[in-house]
C-alpha positions as CSV (number, residue, x, y, z in Angstrom):
1,M,0.0,0.0,0.0
2,T,1.5,3.4,-1.0
3,T,1.1,6.6,0.9
4,E,-1.2,7.7,-1.9
5,D,-3.6,4.8,-1.0
6,Q,-3.7,5.6,2.7
7,H,-6.5,8.0,3.6
8,D,-7.8,9.4,6.9
9,D,-11.2,11.1,6.7
10,R,-11.0,12.7,10.1
11,L,-10.3,16.4,10.3
12,Q,-7.0,17.1,12.0
13,P,-5.4,20.0,13.7
14,L,-3.6,22.1,11.1
15,T,0.2,22.5,10.8
16,P,1.7,24.5,8.0
17,Q,2.7,21.3,6.2
18,A,-0.7,19.7,6.7
19,F,-2.3,22.9,5.2
20,R,0.1,22.8,2.3
21,D,-0.8,19.1,1.7
22,V,-4.6,19.8,1.8
23,I,-4.6,23.0,-0.2
24,G,-2.4,21.3,-2.8
25,H,-5.6,19.4,-3.9
26,F,-6.9,22.7,-5.3
27,A,-5.8,22.7,-9.0
28,S,-4.9,26.1,-10.4
29,G,-3.5,27.8,-13.4
30,V,0.0,29.0,-13.6
31,T,1.0,32.6,-14.2
32,V,4.1,34.8,-14.2
33,I,3.6,38.2,-12.6
34,T,5.9,40.8,-14.2
35,T,6.6,44.4,-13.6
36,S,9.3,47.0,-14.1
37,V,10.9,49.6,-11.9
38,G,13.0,52.0,-14.0
39,E,14.9,49.8,-16.4
40,T,14.8,46.7,-14.2
41,L,12.4,43.9,-15.0
42,H,11.0,41.7,-12.2
43,G,9.0,38.5,-12.5
44,T,7.8,35.6,-10.4
45,T,5.7,32.5,-10.9
46,A,2.3,32.7,-9.1
47,S,-0.8,30.6,-8.8
48,A,-2.6,32.9,-6.3
49,V,-4.5,34.9,-9.0
50,A,-8.2,35.4,-9.1
51,S,-10.8,37.2,-11.2
52,L,-12.6,39.7,-9.0
53,S,-15.0,41.8,-11.1
54,L,-16.2,42.2,-14.7
55,E,-17.4,45.8,-14.4
56,P,-14.8,47.2,-14.0
57,P,-12.6,44.4,-15.0
58,M,-10.5,43.6,-11.9
59,L,-8.4,40.8,-10.5
60,L,-6.3,40.1,-7.5
61,I,-2.9,38.6,-6.9
62,C,-1.3,37.4,-3.7
63,M,2.5,37.7,-3.2
64,N,4.8,36.9,-0.3
65,R,6.0,40.1,1.5
66,S,9.6,38.9,1.0
67,S,9.2,38.6,-2.8
68,A,11.3,41.0,-4.8
69,T,8.7,41.0,-7.5
70,G,6.0,41.8,-4.9
71,Q,8.0,44.7,-3.6
72,A,8.5,45.9,-7.2
73,V,4.7,45.7,-7.9
74,A,4.2,47.8,-4.8
75,A,6.8,50.4,-6.0
76,S,5.5,50.5,-9.6
77,G,1.8,50.3,-8.9
78,A,1.3,48.2,-12.1
79,F,2.0,44.6,-13.3
80,A,1.2,42.1,-16.0
81,V,-0.3,38.7,-15.5
82,N,1.1,36.3,-18.1
83,I,-1.0,33.1,-18.1
84,L,1.2,30.1,-19.1
85,G,0.2,27.5,-21.6
86,E,0.7,23.7,-21.3
87,G,4.4,22.9,-22.0
88,D,5.6,26.1,-20.3
89,D,6.6,24.3,-17.1
90,E,10.3,25.2,-17.6
91,L,9.4,28.9,-17.9
92,A,7.3,28.5,-14.7
93,R,10.3,26.9,-12.9
94,R,12.7,29.6,-14.1
95,F,10.5,32.4,-12.7
96,A,9.9,30.5,-9.5
97,A,13.6,30.4,-8.8
98,R,15.3,33.0,-6.7
99,G,18.1,35.1,-8.1
100,G,19.7,35.2,-11.6
101,D,18.4,36.9,-14.7
102,K,15.0,35.3,-15.1
103,F,14.4,37.1,-18.4
104,A,17.6,36.0,-20.1
105,G,16.7,34.3,-23.4
106,V,12.9,34.9,-22.9
107,D,11.1,36.9,-25.6
108,V,9.6,40.0,-23.9
109,S,7.7,43.0,-25.2
110,L,6.6,46.0,-23.3
111,G,2.9,46.8,-23.0
112,D,1.5,50.3,-23.5
113,H,2.0,51.0,-19.8
114,G,5.6,49.7,-19.8
115,Q,4.9,46.3,-18.2
116,P,7.0,43.4,-19.5
117,L,4.9,40.8,-21.4
118,L,6.1,37.3,-22.0
119,V,5.6,37.0,-25.8
120,D,4.8,33.3,-25.8
121,A,2.3,33.4,-22.9
122,L,-1.1,31.9,-23.5
123,A,-2.8,35.1,-22.3
124,Q,-1.7,38.5,-20.9
125,L,-3.4,41.1,-18.7
126,V,-1.9,44.5,-17.9
127,C,-3.1,45.8,-14.6
128,R,-2.9,48.9,-12.4
129,V,-3.0,48.4,-8.6
130,T,-6.0,50.1,-6.9
131,Q,-5.6,48.7,-3.4
132,T,-3.3,46.6,-1.3
133,V,-4.1,44.5,1.9
134,E,-1.5,42.9,4.1
135,A,-2.5,39.5,5.4
136,A,-0.2,37.2,7.4
137,T,2.9,36.6,5.2
138,H,1.4,38.0,2.0
139,V,0.2,41.2,0.3
140,V,-3.0,41.1,-1.7
141,F,-2.9,43.4,-4.7
142,F,-6.3,44.4,-6.1
143,A,-6.0,45.8,-9.6
144,E,-8.0,47.1,-12.6
145,V,-7.2,45.3,-15.9
146,H,-6.5,47.9,-18.6
147,E,-5.4,45.6,-21.5
148,A,-5.7,41.9,-22.2
149,T,-5.2,39.4,-25.0
150,A,-5.3,35.6,-25.3
151,R,-4.5,33.1,-28.0
152,P,-5.8,29.6,-28.6
153,G,-4.3,26.9,-26.5
154,H,-4.5,25.0,-23.3
155,P,-3.3,26.3,-19.9
156,L,-0.5,25.0,-17.7
157,A,-2.0,23.5,-14.5
158,Y,-0.5,23.1,-11.0
159,Y,-1.7,20.4,-8.7
160,R,-0.2,18.8,-5.6
161,G,3.2,20.4,-6.3
162,K,3.4,19.4,-10.0
163,F,2.8,21.0,-13.3
164,G,0.5,19.3,-15.8
165,R,-2.3,19.7,-18.2
166,L,-6.1,19.9,-17.7
167,A,-8.1,17.2,-19.3
168,F,-11.7,17.9,-20.4
169,D,-14.2,15.7,-22.3
170,D,-14.9,18.6,-24.7
171,L,-12.5,21.5,-24.5
172,A,-13.5,24.4,-26.7
173,Q,-10.8,26.7,-28.1
């Protein structure tokens, strides 16, 4: 019997690791949040992104307070959400790593508001921060979406610590 086969239905007191294990069952898309401060580009992989409102179009992102990209978003007041497509797991890993030039060898264009856009991303949204809320170890950035585009394709998914693809019986483009 593997660990995967063992299951305990009882609710248990929560430790940080237990919470990580349980919340890891929530599948999410994978994004790279990008911004610029002066001539310096910043970016990090993030799955804590959510649509908030259609009118006006708004979303939110959650970033660790210690994140250099999160600090850059706070300083610039703007960012882009680059939604990664299936097969972009190496790009997700690159931007998840600390240090180094994450943008080296990556095709980037600048949006009308100067935010770096990953050219090969499945979709891109350019956002302006409207509000921030600090909560525990993270900062929640609420933002209006000013520009957006998407191309056909399937998203990169993240589930239980691994990248993969979503499977649907009938996936419309």
